DRENPA-504483 format. One record per residue (C-alpha): residue in three letters; x, y, z. Coordinates in steps of 0.2 Angstrom, whole numbers, plus 5000, padded with zeros to 4 digits. Each point is the difference from the previous one (the first is absolute). Layout:
REM residues N
ALAXYZ
...
//
This chain:
REM residues 84
MET500050005000
ILE500750174995
LEU499150155006
THR500550195000
SER499650155010
LYS500550184997
ILE501050115013
THR499150165004
SER500850175002
LYS499949965019
GLY501049844998
GLN498449895003
ILE499449854991
THR498449914999
LEU500149815003
PRO499049914987
LYS498449915006
GLU500849834996
VAL501550045011
ARG498950065014
LYS499049844999
LEU501649895000
LEU500750095015
ASN498350015009
VAL500250185003
GLN498850155000
GLU499950185004
GLY501050055016
ASN501049845000
VAL501950025001
ILE501149914987
VAL501949975001
PHE501250034986
GLU501549885002
LYS501650004989
GLU500549824995
ASN501549994989
ASP499550104985
LYS498150005003
ILE498850095011
VAL498749885009
ILE498450085006
LYS499149915015
PRO498750055013
ALA500850065016
LYS499849895016
THR498750065012
LEU499949975019
ARG498649884996
ASP501249894990
PHE500949985016
LYS498549955011
GLY500549885013
LEU501950034998
LEU500250065018
LYS498749895008
GLY500549935016
THR501650115001
ASN500450135013
LYS498549965012
GLY499650155010
GLU500450134987
ASN498650124996
PHE499250014982
VAL500950174996
GLU501749925004
ILE499649844990
ARG499450114985
LYS501650115000
LYS501049844999
ALA498949934986
LYS500250164990
LYS501950005002
TYR500049824994
VAL498950034985
GLY501050154996
LYS501649905000
ARG499249864989
VAL499450134987
ILE501750084999
GLN500749824997
GLY498849964987
GLY498949885010
ARG501449885004
//
């Protein structure tokens, strides 16, 4: 599949409908552009919901705010590392 999109004067592009469907993204979602060798890979950004249950059973006694801060920090690192 080869699809094209123009860059606007503001540097914006519109993702073709087929690409949005393949990525399962919609208005307001965040996408990640990742350079792999000589290509750019586009994928949906991970959300906190993607990591649901990750901290389950850890750090008992911590309040929700502290656990959420740790989860956001962890997710941020994962996004920077490309989800690895």
